[in-house]
Steps between C-alpha positions, in 0.01 A plus 500: 500500500644223706294330778734638758453859384119446489516418867678823607342747267143615443399637842376850572744781425360698793378222734324703763308731269409233243389252762283776651340582167427129436356455853274806457372366170432162645318634803286731272405199297429277800273776639315518169459148368488485125724804466787458260816658627803616292845447637750750393804333632794348318539137638652265247484153655624194303256343265240361528422711803323810377594866582186558710544171687867589564400839637245339733760255624756775558234698694325239710739208548769474772673248716170437688300414187557162342425500128359215280578517133329318208711220337608729208610776740675257734718371209613848403723754666198648679550310835862629545392849377220518767725352774787741418287817482234435766651237734183289456544127497341292226300208623382193316202466737204718403355503852813656637507785249379857569521595130472299183611608157387326177 
């Protein structure tokens, strides 16, 4: 798969319903620390960003949430994938970020 097709593919097939399901799982886990949640969505972000991390990004990131990425992620197709699907800007400054992905 080319880098360009990795950027445009891999998001939720049913964005509203899948984002709601991920959000519900996240809130349940936040309400019960130590709980392991299972995400049953089909996000396929470009490597090395994992499926669960991609689902979280699709659910919680938007144009108001700057994202910081680890060096390995920032050199991959992940920054463009996140920007295209969520509108979130990738920042190099950790203090400006609202989310960080490793």
